[in-house]
N, C-alpha and C positions, 0 to 999 in steps of 0.2 A: 684465428683458425676458423674455418667455416663451421657453422653450428651443426650441420648435418654430420660432418667429420667428427665433431667433438662429442656429440651426443653419446655414442657408444662407451667412450672413455668416461664420460661424466657418470654414466649408469653403472660401469662394472669396476672401474679402478678403485682398489680398496683403501688407498691411503691419500685421498684428497683431502686438502685442508677444509675444515668447517666453514672458514670464512668464504672459500671459494664457492661451496655449495649454497650458502646463503646469498651470496652476490648472484649466483645464476638463478636462484629462486626469485630474487627481487627484480632483476634486470630482464631475465629472459634471453632469447626468445622462447616461445612456449615449447619448443622441442626439446630445449634444455631443462626447462621446468619438469616436463614429463619424464625425462631421463632421471632427474634427481628424485622424483617422486617414487621411481621404480628401484632405487638402490636397495641393496639387502637390508641395510640399517640406516635409521635417521635419527639425528639429534633433534632435541626439542626445538632449537632455534631454527633449524631448517624447516621443520614442519610448520612453525609458526609463520615463517616467511612465505612458505607456499600458501597458506591459508590467507594471507594478506594479498597475494598478488597472482597466484595462479588462475588459469581459467578452468572451465568446468571440466574438460577432459583430463587435466592433470589432478584436479580434486577427486574426481571419480576414481583414479588409480589409488589414491590414499584411501578412499572410503571402502575400496574392495579388498584391502590388505587385511588379512587375518591377523598379521602380527603387530598392527598399529591400532591403538585405541586413542581416538581424539580426546583431549582434555577439555574441561569446561571452557578454558580460554580459547582453545582452537575453535570450539563449536560457536562461541560468541563472535568470533571473528568472521566465520562463514555466515552466520545469521545476519550480519550487518551489510552483507553484500547482496544486493538485490538481484544482480545477474546470476549469481550462484543459486540463489533460492528459486528463481525461475527456471533454471535448468536441472537442479537436483534436488528439488524440494521433497520429492517422495523418498529419495535415497537418504537424505538427512533425517526425515521424519522416522525412517524405518530404524535409524540408529539412535533415536531419541535426541537428536542434535537440535530439534526445534522446541524450544520453551513456549508455554502459552503466550507469553509477551512477544517472543520472537514470530510466533504465528500471526498474532494480531498486528504487529508492526510492519510485517512484510505482506499483509493481506493482498495488495495490489499486484504483487508479483508471484503469488502462490499458484500453482496448478490447481485446476478445479476441484480435484477430490480433497485437497487440504483447506480450501475455503469454508467448508462446513465445520471443520474442526476449529478454525480460528474463530467462527461465529460462536460455537458452543463455549469456547474459552472466554469470549467476551461477555456472554450471558452469565457464566459463572463469576466472572470478575464483578459484574454488576450486582449479582445477589449477594456476594460477600460484602461489598461496599454498603449495601442496604443494611445487612445485618449488623454491621459495625457502626451504623449511625443510630445514635440513641433516639428512640421514639420512631424510628423508620424514616423515610424519605417523605416530606410533605410536599405536595404539588405547589409550585410557585407560578405566579403570573409571569408570562413572557416580558423580558425587558423591552424598552421601547426601541433600542437599538436592534434587537434581534427581530422584532416585528418590522422594522424598517428594511432590514436587509433581506428578510423573506419577501417582502412586496418588491424589492429592487431586483432580486434574483428572477422572479416571475416576469417582471417587466423586460429584462434583457433576454430572457428565453423567448418570449414573444417576438421580440426582434431578432432572435437568432443571432445574437452578438455574442460569439463565444469568447472574444478577448475581454470585453467588459464582464461577462458573466465569471470567468475564471478569476478576474481581479476581485470581484466582489466575494467569491468564494474563498479566496485566500484571506480576505480581511475578516470574513465571519469565523472562519475555523482557525486562523492563525498559521495555516500551512503555507509553505513556499508557492510562488507563483508557477514554478515548474511542476510541482506536485498537483496543483488545481488543473494545469493544462493537461496533465496526464489523465485525471479524472474525466475529462471530457472525450477522451479517446473511445471508439466504439467498443473495445474489448474491456473497457473499465466501467460498464454500466451498473455492476453491482456496487462498485466502490462509490459511484456518484449517489446511488440510492442511499447507501449508508451515510455519506456525508449530508445529505438533505435531511435525513432523519435526525441526525446529530444536531442540526440546526433548528429542529423543531418544526419543520415544514409539514402541514397536514397532507393527507393523501391526495386531495384534489389538486393542491398546488404541485406536489410532486409529479403527479401524472402529467400535468400541463408542461413541466419542465423537461420531463423524460421524453414526451412525444415531440416537442419542439426542438430539442437538442439532439436526440438520438433516434427519433422515430422513423425517419426516411430508410434506415437500414436495419431496424430491429423488428423482427416477426411479431406478430400479435401474441403468439404464445409465449415468447420471451418477455414481452412487455408485461403480460399478466404475471409472469414469474417475478419480476421485478417489484410490481405492486403487492404481490403476496409477501415478498420479503419485508417490504415496508411496513405492513401490517403486523407481521409477526415478530419483528426484530424490536426489542425493547429500546426505549431511549437511552437507558443507561449502558446498554451494550453498544450501541452506536457511538456513544461518548467515549467509552473504554477503546473502541477500535481507533477512533480519530486521535485520541490521547497517545496511543502507541505510534501512530503514523508520525505525530508531532516529534516524538523521541527519535525516530529513525530519519526524519526529514533533514536532508544535507543542504537545504537552501539557505538563502540569506536570512537576516533578522525580519521577522514578520512585521507588517505595517499595523498600526493601531486602529481598531475599528472606531473607538470613540473619537479620535482626533484626525480622522481621515476626511479631508475636504473632498477628495475624489469620491468617496463613498456617499458623503451627504449629498453631492450633486446627483448621483444616480438614484439615491433612495428617493429623492423627491421627483424623479421623472416618471411620468404617467405613460401607460401602454398606448400605443398608437391606435390599437382597435380594441377598446374595451369591451363593446357588445360582442364581438367575435370571440373574445376569451371567455365571456360569461357562457355563451352558447356551447363552446368547446368544452368548458368544465363539466357542463350538464351531460354532453353526449358522451364524454370519456368515462364519467362515472357510471353511466348506464352500461357502457361496454364492459368494464372491469367487473361489474356485478354479474354479468351474464355467464 
């Protein structure tokens, strides 16, 4: 039967088998999912299938119903779906469907008003971790591999080699290559700044990277905002955010930093214009301080 013809029956017929409703929620098309979401009453299994498969419009129908309260399991399903967070993050937050871990894990897909909440949750997570560490957190010298990857990232940024930069970022953070490719998109500048903070890059190196990788399309005011974030965000909060990104990452198994010959090759590469970089670093710092 044509879905347009079947939708009214799917919505109003009182005695449809639960298995049929679950199948429609799982297989679609979306017009049938919306019809199922609008039925007068819904079983737990049907709601669960909608939370797994329905698009934002059908999920909004569920969220707007006063007779349905999503369970913790339903909310967790929705929080794992980045496209739903991007479209309905504010609605989910209004129903307390986004936990602190969910906010942090979906940072790259959150609407702008929720990103501040995610950062606040990360700072609180960092403070709790410090409080639970006997004697507090002692400053540690950066590992050799960490220093090498920092230098390699700057080198690739100077060359504006996004492919190699994303590969190095993946190796340094443990994130999938697809996630690191996402971090280099123009609308993910905050995420890239957090990633660089988590890797321990100082402000002058971060400034160089942001300008070389995103500077052509980033207004000066926005660039200053990113540098302000880098200064005020604690290293522990940045690590907490990236740690949640790892848990939400759907990519393949991450490459090992220590045993990656590809990384070793890039880490030993020198920038083509070292004098230019030194001068740029000085100029940029003056601008950011103004």
